[in-house]
C-alpha positions in Angstrom: 72.7 181.8 -63.4 74.1 178.9 -65.5 76.4 181.2 -67.3 77.9 182.7 -64.1 78.3 179.2 -62.7 80.1 178.1 -65.9 82.3 181.2 -65.7 83.1 180.4 -62.1 84.0 176.8 -62.9 86.1 177.9 -65.9 88.0 180.5 -63.9 89.2 177.8 -61.6 90.6 175.7 -64.4 93.9 177.3 -65.0 95.8 174.5 -66.8 95.4 171.3 -68.8 96.3 169.4 -65.6 93.5 171.1 -63.7 91.0 170.1 -66.4 92.3 166.5 -66.5 91.8 166.2 -62.8 88.1 167.3 -63.1 86.8 165.4 -66.1 84.2 162.6 -65.8 85.7 159.6 -67.4 85.7 155.8 -67.5 89.3 155.8 -68.8 92.2 158.2 -69.3 95.1 157.6 -71.5 98.1 159.2 -73.3 99.6 158.6 -76.7 102.4 156.8 -74.8 99.9 154.6 -73.0 98.3 153.7 -76.3 101.6 152.7 -77.9 102.9 150.8 -74.9 99.7 149.2 -73.5 97.5 149.0 -76.6 95.6 145.9 -75.3 94.5 147.8 -72.2 92.7 150.4 -74.3 91.5 148.2 -77.1 87.8 148.8 -76.3 88.3 152.5 -76.8 90.8 152.6 -79.7 88.2 152.2 -82.5 85.8 155.0 -81.4 84.9 157.2 -84.3 81.5 156.9 -85.8 79.1 158.8 -83.4 79.1 162.3 -82.2 77.8 164.6 -79.5 76.4 168.1 -79.5 79.2 170.5 -79.3 80.0 173.8 -81.0 82.9 176.1 -81.3 82.3 179.9 -81.5 82.8 181.3 -85.0 86.3 182.9 -85.0 87.4 181.1 -81.9 91.1 180.3 -81.5 92.5 177.3 -79.7 95.8 175.6 -78.9 96.6 172.0 -77.9 98.9 170.7 -75.2 102.3 169.3 -76.3 101.9 165.8 -77.7 103.5 164.1 -74.7 101.1 166.0 -72.4 97.8 165.3 -74.2 95.4 163.1 -72.4 92.4 161.3 -74.0 89.5 160.1 -71.9 86.4 158.1 -72.6 83.0 157.6 -71.3 79.8 156.1 -72.5 77.2 158.6 -73.7 73.6 157.9 -74.6 72.5 158.8 -78.2 69.0 157.9 -79.3 68.6 155.6 -76.3 71.7 153.6 -77.2 75.1 153.8 -75.4 78.2 154.6 -77.3 81.9 154.9 -76.2 83.0 158.5 -76.8 86.5 160.0 -76.6 87.5 163.5 -75.4 90.5 165.7 -75.1 91.3 169.2 -73.9 92.1 172.4 -75.7 92.8 175.9 -74.5 90.3 178.3 -76.2 90.7 182.1 -76.3 86.9 182.3 -75.6 86.2 179.4 -73.3 89.5 178.8 -71.4 90.6 175.2 -70.8 87.8 173.0 -72.0 86.8 169.4 -72.7 86.2 168.7 -76.4 84.6 165.6 -77.9 87.1 164.4 -80.6 84.1 163.7 -82.8 83.8 167.5 -83.5 86.7 167.2 -85.8 84.9 164.8 -88.1 81.5 166.5 -88.3 80.3 166.8 -91.9 77.2 167.2 -94.0 75.4 164.5 -95.9 75.7 165.7 -99.5 79.0 165.1 -101.4 78.8 168.7 -102.8 78.6 170.1 -99.3 81.4 167.8 -98.1 83.6 169.2 -100.9 82.6 172.7 -99.9 83.6 172.0 -96.3 87.0 170.7 -97.3 87.7 173.8 -99.4 89.8 176.3 -97.4 90.1 173.9 -94.5 93.8 173.2 -94.3 93.8 171.5 -90.9 90.2 170.2 -90.9 90.0 168.6 -94.3 92.4 165.7 -93.5 90.5 165.0 -90.3 87.3 164.2 -92.2 88.7 161.0 -93.6 87.5 157.7 -92.1 89.7 156.8 -89.1 89.5 156.2 -85.4 89.2 159.3 -83.2 92.5 158.5 -81.6 94.2 158.5 -85.1 92.2 161.7 -85.8 93.6 163.4 -82.7 97.1 162.2 -83.5 96.8 163.7 -87.0 95.4 167.0 -85.6 98.4 167.3 -83.2 100.9 166.7 -86.1 99.1 169.2 -88.3 98.9 171.9 -85.6 102.2 171.4 -83.7 102.7 174.5 -81.6 100.4 176.6 -83.7 97.1 178.3 -82.9 94.0 177.1 -84.8 91.3 179.5 -86.0 87.8 178.0 -86.2 85.2 179.2 -88.8 81.6 178.1 -88.7 80.0 176.7 -91.9 76.2 176.0 -91.9 75.4 173.0 -94.1 72.8 170.2 -94.1 72.4 166.7 -92.8 70.1 163.8 -93.2 67.1 163.8 -90.8 65.0 161.2 -89.0 61.2 161.4 -89.1 59.2 158.9 -87.1 62.3 156.7 -86.9 62.9 156.7 -90.6 65.9 158.2 -92.4 65.0 161.2 -94.6 68.0 161.9 -96.9 69.0 165.5 -97.6 68.7 166.8 -101.1 69.8 170.0 -102.7 66.4 170.0 -104.5 64.5 170.5 -101.3 63.4 173.9 -100.1 65.7 175.3 -97.4 62.9 175.1 -94.8 62.6 171.4 -95.4 66.3 170.7 -94.8 68.0 170.0 -91.5 71.0 172.2 -90.8 74.2 171.2 -89.3 77.0 173.5 -88.0 80.3 172.3 -89.3 83.7 174.0 -88.9 86.8 174.8 -90.9 90.1 174.6 -89.0 93.1 176.6 -90.2 96.3 177.8 -88.6 95.7 181.4 -87.3 97.8 184.0 -89.1 
């Protein structure tokens, strides 16, 4: 039932503008707004250290709107009983249509340095996005790297730190696989 409802809703979203009209948000801005009215969006401009559950399909392709048409919106999300400001944008996916995407998906990475290096390998568009920066800067960089191109997404299963009884349990390559917490990361490259 949920899948058919989602399909029905997605079929009604025929453009980025349709999606922008229907997003739940506390704020909506453009890159032009951010440059001309920076103070108005100051509370949102530094978002970039928490993430939300979201996955691309392995092999999915997506495009972005033109830079002057991109909108960014924010809302507070609860993660581990604490509220965080989160930023979103829209993409056009060959598998999902016009969808809302948390910008944090472009910075998801594993805990171990060796796996971070593995994720950066063969990740032409994605690797530069993993550097420490605000999510607005991350989206701006993504737009400049992609341009009018189409991005192909590849899934990479790696590992992350875990929390047990409220305490951090660091990942280690020495642990057995069953004792490690997996994380789905992505490589982003221009489609050929």
